[in-house]
C-alpha positions as CSV (number, residue, x, y, z in Angstrom):
1,M,94.5,-6.7,151.2
2,K,96.0,-6.7,147.8
3,E,93.0,-5.7,144.4
4,G,91.2,-8.2,143.1
5,W,91.2,-10.3,146.4
6,K,89.0,-11.3,149.0
7,I,88.3,-11.8,152.3
8,A,85.6,-14.7,153.4
9,T,85.1,-17.6,155.3
10,L,85.3,-21.3,153.6
11,G,80.9,-21.4,155.5
12,D,81.2,-18.6,152.6
13,V,82.4,-20.2,149.0
14,L,81.9,-24.1,150.3
15,A,78.4,-25.0,148.8
16,V,78.6,-28.4,149.8
17,L,80.1,-29.7,153.3
18,K,78.5,-32.8,154.5
19,N,79.5,-35.9,156.8
20,G,79.5,-39.1,154.7
21,V,77.5,-42.1,154.7
22,N,77.6,-44.4,158.3
23,C,77.5,-47.9,156.1
24,K,78.8,-51.5,157.1
25,Q,82.1,-52.5,154.3
26,D,81.9,-55.8,153.3
27,K,85.9,-57.2,153.2
28,S,84.5,-59.2,150.4
29,G,85.0,-56.6,148.0
30,Q,82.0,-55.9,147.3
31,G,78.9,-53.4,146.1
32,Q,79.4,-49.4,145.9
33,K,82.8,-48.5,145.9
34,I,83.5,-46.2,148.9
35,S,86.0,-43.3,149.6
36,R,88.1,-44.0,153.3
37,I,90.5,-42.1,155.8
38,E,93.5,-44.5,153.9
39,S,92.1,-43.4,150.4
40,I,93.5,-39.7,151.3
41,A,96.7,-40.9,153.6
42,A,99.3,-39.4,151.0
43,A,96.9,-36.3,150.1
44,T,96.4,-38.1,146.6
45,F,93.4,-39.6,145.7
46,D,94.3,-43.0,146.2
47,M,91.6,-45.8,144.5
48,S,93.5,-49.2,145.8
49,R,92.5,-47.7,149.9
50,V,88.5,-47.4,148.8
51,G,86.1,-49.7,150.9
52,Y,83.2,-51.6,149.4
53,A,79.2,-51.4,150.9
54,S,76.0,-52.6,149.5
55,L,74.3,-48.7,149.6
56,S,70.2,-47.9,148.5
57,E,69.4,-46.0,145.2
58,A,68.9,-42.8,147.8
59,D,72.7,-43.5,150.2
60,R,74.0,-43.2,146.2
61,K,72.2,-40.4,145.3
62,K,73.2,-38.4,147.9
63,Y,76.1,-39.4,148.8
64,R,78.3,-40.3,145.2
65,L,82.0,-38.1,144.3
66,E,81.9,-35.6,141.8
67,K,85.6,-35.3,140.2
68,G,87.2,-31.8,141.7
69,D,85.2,-32.6,145.3
70,I,87.6,-32.2,148.3
71,L,87.5,-35.0,151.0
72,F,88.9,-33.6,154.6
73,S,89.4,-35.8,157.1
74,H,87.8,-34.6,160.3
75,I,88.4,-37.2,162.2
76,N,91.3,-39.2,163.0
77,S,94.6,-39.1,164.9
78,A,95.7,-35.4,166.0
79,I,98.7,-34.9,163.3
80,H,96.5,-36.4,160.4
81,V,93.5,-34.5,160.8
82,G,92.9,-31.6,158.2
83,K,94.6,-33.8,155.3
84,T,92.7,-34.0,152.4
85,A,92.5,-34.8,148.5
86,T,91.3,-33.6,145.5
87,F,89.0,-36.2,144.0
88,D,90.2,-36.8,140.1
89,I,89.1,-40.0,138.8
90,D,86.2,-41.4,136.3
91,E,84.4,-43.8,138.3
92,D,81.8,-44.3,140.9
93,V,82.5,-43.6,144.4
94,Y,80.7,-42.9,147.7
95,H,81.5,-40.8,150.4
96,G,82.8,-42.6,153.8
97,V,82.2,-42.2,157.3
98,N,85.0,-39.6,158.9
99,L,85.7,-37.5,155.3
100,L,83.8,-34.5,155.3
101,L,82.9,-33.9,151.3
102,M,83.7,-30.2,149.8
103,R,82.5,-29.3,147.4
104,P,83.3,-24.6,146.9
105,K,81.2,-22.2,144.7
106,P,81.7,-21.6,141.7
107,E,83.9,-18.4,142.8
108,V,86.7,-20.1,143.7
109,A,88.4,-23.4,141.9
110,S,88.8,-26.9,143.3
111,G,92.6,-26.9,142.7
112,F,92.7,-23.8,144.8
113,L,91.1,-24.3,148.1
114,N,92.6,-27.6,148.1
115,M,95.9,-26.1,147.6
116,Y,95.2,-23.7,150.2
117,L,93.5,-26.6,152.6
118,K,96.8,-28.6,152.0
119,H,99.1,-25.4,153.9
120,L,96.7,-25.1,156.7
121,F,97.2,-28.4,157.6
122,E,100.9,-28.1,156.9
123,M,100.9,-24.9,159.4
124,G,99.9,-27.2,162.2
125,Y,96.3,-25.1,162.0
126,W,94.0,-27.7,162.9
127,R,95.9,-28.9,165.1
128,T,95.3,-26.7,167.9
129,R,92.1,-26.2,167.4
130,C,90.5,-30.2,167.1
131,K,88.9,-31.3,169.6
132,Q,90.5,-34.1,171.6
133,S,89.0,-37.7,173.0
134,V,90.7,-41.3,174.1
135,N,91.9,-42.3,171.4
136,Q,91.2,-39.6,168.2
137,A,90.5,-35.9,167.7
138,S,88.3,-34.5,165.6
139,V,87.1,-31.0,164.4
140,N,82.9,-30.3,163.5
141,Q,81.5,-28.2,160.3
142,Q,80.8,-25.4,162.9
143,D,84.0,-24.3,163.2
144,I,86.2,-25.5,159.6
145,N,82.7,-23.5,158.6
146,R,84.4,-20.3,160.7
147,V,88.1,-20.6,158.7
148,P,89.1,-17.5,157.0
149,I,90.3,-18.0,153.5
150,R,91.7,-15.3,150.6
151,Y,91.3,-15.5,147.4
152,P,91.6,-14.2,144.0
153,Q,87.9,-13.2,142.1
154,N,89.9,-13.7,138.6
155,H,90.0,-17.5,138.2
156,S,93.1,-17.0,136.2
157,E,95.0,-15.9,138.5
158,Q,93.8,-18.5,141.1
159,R,94.9,-21.7,138.5
160,R,98.3,-19.5,137.5
161,I,98.9,-19.9,141.7
162,V,97.8,-23.3,141.7
163,T,100.2,-24.5,138.8
164,I,103.4,-22.2,140.1
165,L,102.8,-23.7,143.4
166,D,102.1,-27.7,142.2
167,E,105.6,-26.9,140.1
168,A,107.7,-25.9,143.5
169,L,106.2,-27.8,145.9
170,E,107.1,-31.4,144.1
171,N,110.6,-29.5,143.1
172,I,111.0,-29.3,147.2
173,A,109.3,-32.8,147.8
174,T,112.1,-34.1,145.2
175,A,115.0,-32.3,146.8
176,K,114.0,-32.6,150.5
177,S,113.6,-36.8,149.2
178,N,117.0,-36.3,147.6
179,A,118.2,-35.0,151.3
180,E,117.1,-37.6,153.4
181,K,118.3,-40.9,150.6
182,N,121.4,-39.3,151.0
183,L,121.6,-38.7,154.7
184,Q,120.3,-42.3,154.3
185,N,123.5,-43.1,152.5
186,A,126.1,-42.1,154.9
187,H,124.6,-43.4,157.5
188,E,125.5,-46.7,155.5
189,V,129.0,-45.5,154.5
190,F,129.8,-45.3,157.7
191,E,128.0,-48.6,158.9
192,G,130.6,-50.2,155.7
193,H,133.7,-47.9,157.1
194,V,133.0,-49.6,160.5
195,R,132.1,-53.6,159.4
196,S,135.1,-53.2,156.5
197,M,137.6,-52.0,159.6
198,F,136.2,-55.0,162.0
199,S,136.6,-57.5,158.8
200,R,140.1,-56.4,158.0
201,L,141.5,-56.7,161.6
202,S,144.2,-59.9,162.4
203,P,143.7,-60.3,166.3
204,V,147.0,-61.8,168.5
205,S,145.2,-64.9,169.8
206,E,142.3,-66.2,169.4
207,D,139.1,-64.3,169.3
208,L,138.1,-64.0,173.7
209,Q,134.5,-63.8,174.8
210,L,132.7,-60.5,175.9
211,G,132.8,-61.7,179.7
212,E,136.4,-62.3,179.4
213,L,136.5,-59.0,179.1
214,C,133.8,-56.9,181.0
215,E,132.9,-57.2,184.6
216,F,129.3,-57.1,183.4
217,V,126.7,-56.4,186.2
218,R,123.0,-56.2,185.8
219,G,120.9,-53.4,186.9
220,P,119.2,-54.0,189.9
221,F,115.8,-56.7,189.6
222,G,112.2,-56.2,191.8
223,G,110.9,-54.2,193.5
224,S,115.1,-53.4,195.2
225,L,114.8,-49.6,193.4
226,T,111.5,-47.8,193.6
227,K,109.5,-44.7,193.0
228,S,108.9,-45.1,196.2
229,N,113.2,-44.4,196.9
230,F,113.1,-41.3,194.9
231,V,113.8,-38.3,196.4
232,S,113.9,-34.7,194.7
233,D,117.5,-34.5,194.7
234,G,120.6,-36.6,195.5
235,Y,122.6,-39.0,193.5
236,A,121.0,-39.9,189.6
237,V,119.9,-42.5,189.4
238,Y,120.7,-43.4,185.3
239,E,118.2,-45.1,182.7
240,Q,117.6,-46.7,179.6
241,Q,117.5,-42.9,177.8
242,H,121.3,-42.2,178.5
243,A,122.5,-45.4,177.0
244,I,119.5,-44.9,173.3
245,Y,120.6,-41.2,173.7
246,D,124.3,-40.8,174.7
247,Q,124.3,-38.6,177.1
248,F,124.6,-38.5,180.9
249,D,123.4,-34.3,181.5
250,E,120.3,-35.0,182.0
251,V,118.8,-36.9,185.3
252,R,115.0,-37.3,186.3
253,Y,115.0,-39.8,189.2
254,F,117.1,-39.4,192.5
255,V,118.2,-41.4,195.7
256,G,118.7,-40.4,199.3
257,E,123.0,-41.4,200.1
258,A,121.5,-44.2,202.7
259,K,119.6,-46.0,199.4
260,F,123.0,-45.1,197.1
261,N,125.5,-47.2,199.4
262,E,122.8,-50.0,199.9
263,M,123.0,-50.1,196.6
264,K,126.7,-49.4,195.6
265,R,127.5,-52.2,193.3
266,F,126.1,-50.1,190.7
267,E,127.6,-47.2,191.0
268,L,128.5,-46.0,187.5
269,H,132.5,-44.9,187.0
270,P,134.1,-42.5,183.9
271,G,135.5,-45.1,181.0
272,E,132.4,-47.9,181.9
273,L,130.2,-48.7,179.5
274,I,126.1,-49.2,180.0
275,M,123.8,-50.5,177.5
276,S,120.6,-50.2,176.8
277,C,118.6,-54.3,177.9
278,S,115.3,-53.7,176.8
279,G,112.7,-52.6,174.7
280,T,115.3,-50.5,172.4
281,M,117.8,-53.2,172.8
282,G,121.9,-53.2,172.3
283,R,122.2,-49.0,172.5
284,V,125.4,-49.1,174.1
285,A,127.1,-45.3,176.1
286,I,130.2,-44.8,177.1
287,V,129.6,-43.3,181.0
288,P,131.5,-39.7,180.1
289,K,134.3,-37.8,183.6
290,G,132.2,-35.6,185.0
291,I,129.0,-37.0,185.4
292,R,126.9,-36.8,188.5
293,K,127.5,-39.9,190.9
294,G,125.3,-42.1,190.5
295,I,124.0,-45.8,190.2
296,I,121.9,-47.6,187.0
297,N,118.1,-48.5,187.3
298,Q,116.9,-52.7,186.4
299,A,116.8,-51.6,182.2
300,L,120.4,-50.8,182.0
301,L,123.9,-53.5,181.9
302,K,126.7,-52.0,183.0
303,L,130.5,-53.6,181.5
304,S,133.9,-52.7,183.4
305,P,136.7,-53.5,180.2
306,M,139.4,-55.3,181.2
307,P,142.9,-53.5,180.8
308,S,143.7,-55.2,177.1
309,V,140.3,-53.4,175.3
310,L,140.3,-50.1,174.9
311,N,136.6,-48.6,175.9
312,S,136.3,-46.9,172.9
313,Y,137.0,-50.0,170.6
314,L,134.7,-52.3,172.2
315,K,131.5,-50.0,172.0
316,Y,132.1,-50.0,167.7
317,W,132.4,-53.5,168.0
318,M,129.4,-53.9,170.2
319,T,127.5,-51.2,167.9
320,S,128.7,-53.0,164.9
321,E,126.8,-55.3,162.5
322,G,128.8,-58.2,163.9
323,F,127.7,-58.4,167.1
324,Q,124.3,-57.7,166.6
325,N,124.2,-60.9,164.1
326,A,126.4,-63.0,166.5
327,L,123.0,-61.4,169.3
328,S,120.6,-62.1,167.0
329,E,122.8,-66.0,166.6
330,Y,122.5,-67.0,170.3
331,S,118.9,-65.8,170.3
332,G,118.0,-68.2,167.7
333,G,117.5,-65.9,165.4
334,A,115.0,-64.1,167.4
335,A,114.5,-60.2,168.0
336,I,116.0,-59.7,171.7
337,Q,113.5,-57.2,173.6
338,N,114.6,-57.7,177.2
339,V,118.3,-59.6,178.4
340,A,116.9,-61.2,181.5
341,S,120.2,-62.6,181.6
342,V,123.7,-61.5,180.4
343,K,124.8,-65.4,179.9
344,V,123.9,-64.7,176.2
345,L,126.3,-61.1,175.7
346,K,129.2,-63.1,177.9
347,E,129.4,-66.0,175.4
348,I,129.8,-63.6,171.7
349,R,133.2,-63.9,170.5
350,V,135.3,-60.5,169.9
351,P,137.8,-59.8,167.7
352,L,140.4,-58.7,169.8
353,P,143.9,-57.3,168.3
354,S,146.8,-55.5,170.1
355,L,146.2,-52.4,172.2
356,E,147.8,-50.3,169.1
357,E,145.8,-51.3,166.5
358,Q,142.7,-51.2,168.3
359,S,143.7,-47.9,168.4
360,K,144.3,-47.7,165.1
361,A,140.8,-48.8,164.6
362,V,139.1,-46.4,167.2
363,E,141.0,-43.2,165.1
364,S,140.0,-44.4,161.8
365,I,136.5,-44.8,162.8
366,D,136.3,-41.8,165.0
367,S,138.0,-39.9,162.2
368,M,134.8,-41.1,159.5
369,F,132.2,-40.2,162.2
370,T,133.2,-36.4,162.2
371,E,132.8,-36.5,158.7
372,I,129.0,-38.3,158.8
373,E,127.9,-35.9,161.4
374,R,129.2,-32.6,159.5
375,L,127.3,-34.4,156.1
376,E,124.5,-35.5,158.9
377,T,124.9,-31.8,159.6
378,L,124.5,-30.4,156.6
379,Y,121.7,-32.4,155.4
380,Q,119.3,-31.8,158.2
381,Q,120.0,-28.1,157.8
382,K,119.1,-28.2,154.1
383,I,115.9,-30.7,155.0
384,E,114.9,-27.9,157.7
385,T,115.4,-25.1,154.6
386,L,113.2,-26.9,152.3
387,G,110.7,-27.1,155.0
388,D,110.6,-23.4,155.6
389,L,110.6,-22.7,151.8
390,K,108.1,-24.5,151.5
391,Q,106.1,-23.0,153.9
392,S,107.4,-19.3,153.1
393,L,105.5,-20.0,149.1
394,L,102.6,-21.0,150.7
395,H,102.2,-18.1,153.1
396,R,103.2,-15.4,150.5
397,A,100.4,-17.6,148.0
398,F,97.3,-17.0,150.0
399,N,98.1,-13.2,151.5
400,G,98.9,-12.1,147.4
401,D,101.9,-12.2,147.1
402,L,103.6,-15.1,145.0
């Protein structure tokens, strides 16, 4: 171990570790201010998210927060157990339920301890150690007391580490935010390009209804296809996930030959389109060549394009803002969560230029899509690299190597 550093447990370095007051909150905003889980959601104490309750004089003395106290979320959803924030407000606030109060002994600075606890949270330390119940997860004080900690015995070294990490982590957070914004901007640029492309099209005739351009087959209803029909291997049953994620390789369910022949009307063929029709609605994918022979389930719509329209052109149109707006308009402005009938879809009008112009539009959109995919990969790699850098910095800091 590095010279001047000490190995201990949280139980060794905590002067106070205790539960908050369990009291009935006053929704009118009267009484004493009580810290809640929401008040530390952003990992910094948020006074706008406190609750209110009437506390006795004894409880006020027992549960009043002091500057430098650390609030620890010990009962929450599993992904939020272990979140912390340092209380650094000059106001009378009292320690609420589902939050543990941690008050370190003099040998460990509050800022250093809080940064160390954030490190544990970032590395997912508590997710594998908390106890799960039906609606929430929790970690108890006994387990917290046993958690190992390394710290420099010199307070100035503790402060130096916290200062470096504060600045570095803030810069990493800014860089990550910028990368996420750039990724969002790239998607918006692509959507704008698609919008512009369709707005510039000059149809050779009046727009046609979607029902005039495709043959529609909605997946089987009722009890015609249930889990009792599924077998361990055979003909594929294609689901929402295949339209949503535009992938046809991973198949969960199969039917035998007799059931497949009974439901031949729902068979998928290369070049057709499938659309998700419930929940995550309106996602479209083109059926590729070489897929496993199979049928669609009740949550999909199958569209077989006529010779006058390219399937790729139709897919881009159906994922465009124009189609989604038309869908909303035909549904009276309501968000459709489940399309029980294809009637609405069939009536939506589609701008239909010549096949040559359709091909040019698809080529332009494909080119833009390829560039957006390249940028998306670049930004995702940057976000992952920043995450790795953050973990590396924290690891080095608490091993005395910063």
